[in-house]
C-alpha positions in Angstrom: 20.4 -5.9 -16.7 22.1 -8.9 -15.3 21.7 -10.1 -11.7 24.0 -12.4 -10.0 23.7 -14.4 -6.8 27.3 -13.8 -5.9 27.9 -10.2 -4.7 31.4 -9.1 -3.8 32.0 -6.7 -1.0 31.6 -3.2 -2.3 32.3 -0.7 0.4 33.2 2.5 -1.4 31.4 5.0 -3.6 30.5 5.3 -6.4 28.4 2.3 -7.1 27.6 2.2 -10.9 24.8 0.3 -12.7 24.1 0.2 -16.4 20.6 -0.5 -17.6 19.3 -1.4 -21.1 15.7 -0.1 -20.9 13.3 2.0 -18.8 12.0 -1.3 -17.3 15.6 -2.0 -16.1 15.9 1.5 -14.7 12.6 0.9 -12.8 13.9 -2.4 -11.5 17.2 -0.8 -10.2 15.1 1.9 -8.4 12.8 -0.8 -6.9 15.9 -2.6 -5.6 17.3 0.6 -4.1 13.9 1.2 -2.3 14.7 -2.0 -0.3 17.8 -0.4 1.2 16.0 2.8 2.2 14.6 3.7 5.6 12.4 6.5 6.9 14.2 9.8 6.8 16.3 9.0 3.7 16.8 11.6 1.0 17.6 10.6 -2.6 18.6 13.3 -5.0 17.9 12.4 -8.7 20.3 14.2 -11.0 20.3 14.2 -14.8 19.4 16.2 -17.9 15.9 16.4 -19.3 14.8 12.9 -20.4 17.5 11.2 -18.4 15.1 8.9 -16.6 14.5 10.6 -13.3 10.8 10.1 -13.3 11.2 6.5 -14.6 13.5 5.9 -11.7 10.9 7.4 -9.3 8.2 5.2 -10.7 10.1 2.0 -10.0 11.1 3.3 -6.5 7.4 4.1 -5.7 6.1 0.8 -6.9 8.5 -1.0 -4.6 7.2 1.0 -1.6 3.6 0.0 -2.5 2.5 3.3 -3.9 -0.7 2.7 -5.8 -1.6 4.6 -9.0 0.6 6.3 -11.6 3.6 8.3 -10.5 4.3 11.4 -12.7 6.8 14.1 -12.5 5.7 16.8 -10.0 7.2 19.5 -12.3 4.3 21.9 -11.8 3.0 20.8 -8.4 6.7 20.8 -7.1 5.9 18.2 -4.4 3.6 15.2 -4.5 3.0 12.9 -1.5 2.2 9.3 -1.9 1.0 6.9 0.7 3.2 3.7 0.9 1.3 0.5 1.6 3.7 -2.2 2.7 5.8 -3.4 5.5 8.8 -1.1 4.9 8.2 1.2 7.8 8.1 4.0 5.2 4.6 5.6 5.3 5.0 8.4 2.8 7.0 9.0 -0.4 7.7 12.6 -1.1 8.4 13.1 -4.8 9.7 16.6 -5.6 10.9 18.4 -8.7 12.7 21.6 -8.1 13.4 22.4 -11.7 11.0 25.3 -11.8 12.1 26.9 -8.5 13.8 30.2 -9.1 16.2 30.2 -6.2 17.6 28.2 -3.4 15.3 30.2 -1.1 12.3 28.8 -2.9 13.7 25.3 -2.4 14.1 26.0 1.3 10.5 27.2 1.5 9.3 23.8 0.3 10.5 22.5 3.7 11.5 19.1 2.2 13.9 18.2 5.0 11.1 18.8 7.6 8.6 16.8 5.6 10.8 13.7 5.5 11.3 13.3 9.3 10.6 9.9 10.8 8.2 8.1 8.5 8.9 9.4 4.9 11.5 9.1 2.3 12.1 11.8 -0.3 13.0 11.5 -4.0 14.0 14.9 -5.4 14.3 15.4 -9.2 17.0 18.0 -10.1 18.4 17.2 -6.7 21.7 18.9 -7.4 19.8 22.2 -7.3 18.2 21.3 -3.9 21.3 19.8 -2.2 22.4 22.9 -0.4 19.0 23.3 1.2 18.9 19.7 2.4 22.1 19.3 4.4 24.8 16.8 3.8 22.9 13.6 4.3 21.7 12.3 0.9 22.2 9.7 -1.8 23.0 11.2 -5.2 21.7 9.2 -8.1 23.0 10.5 -11.4 21.3 9.2 -14.5 23.0 9.6 -17.9 22.7 8.1 -21.3 25.1 5.1 -21.5 26.0 5.8 -25.2 25.3 9.0 -27.0 25.8 7.3 -30.3 23.0 4.8 -29.7 19.8 5.0 -31.8 17.9 5.8 -28.6 20.5 6.8 -26.0 17.9 7.3 -23.3 17.0 3.6 -23.4 20.4 2.7 -22.0 21.5 4.5 -18.9 24.5 4.6 -16.6 23.3 5.2 -13.0 25.9 6.4 -10.6 25.2 6.3 -6.8 27.2 8.3 -4.4 26.4 8.7 -0.7 27.1 11.6 1.6 26.6 12.1 5.3 24.8 9.1 6.8 24.8 7.4 3.4 28.6 7.5 3.2 28.7 4.2 5.2 26.0 2.5 3.2 27.8 1.7 -0.1 27.9 -2.0 0.7 24.1 -2.0 1.5 23.3 -0.3 -1.8 25.7 -2.6 -3.8 24.0 -5.7 -2.2 20.5 -4.7 -3.0 21.6 -3.8 -6.6 23.4 -7.1 -6.8 26.7 -5.6 -7.9 28.8 -8.5 -9.1 32.3 -7.0 -8.7 34.4 -5.3 -6.1 34.9 -2.5 -8.6 31.4 -1.2 -7.8 30.0 -1.7 -11.3 27.3 -3.9 -12.7 
């Protein structure tokens, strides 16, 4: 992952980042956390093993979450206290893979849990999107090269905002240090 001091003005979605390792993916997620505010919802989208939990680990670390962050596959939702000066008090980390219907996702009341002092990361977020309204950041994680020896080491991460996020492409690009106006690092 290459960072640059000169960041062009990226104002449109998608914003695309390529990473070379799980540590790079964690670093991108940590950078994104700096652009988040209480009430934000981030939907993590990707196949099994695409790096959704790795992304959540980097994001959580940047918010000052102490301890190990694991996939909440069986618990469905984990709440973590955030210790830092971000104004975000709680990280909600959900995994809706095992829910059987949109009704079950709605019963989790994720939108209500976020409210004023929390931010939500939702794995398999594309399944939960209809229950959360139109205000979310979609983060799609995909192998960068299916022919690579270990394609899950290298990832392409595509960010697309909707609702309130639709005006924040420039903010996301700046914290991710996107070096070109094309929206790709």
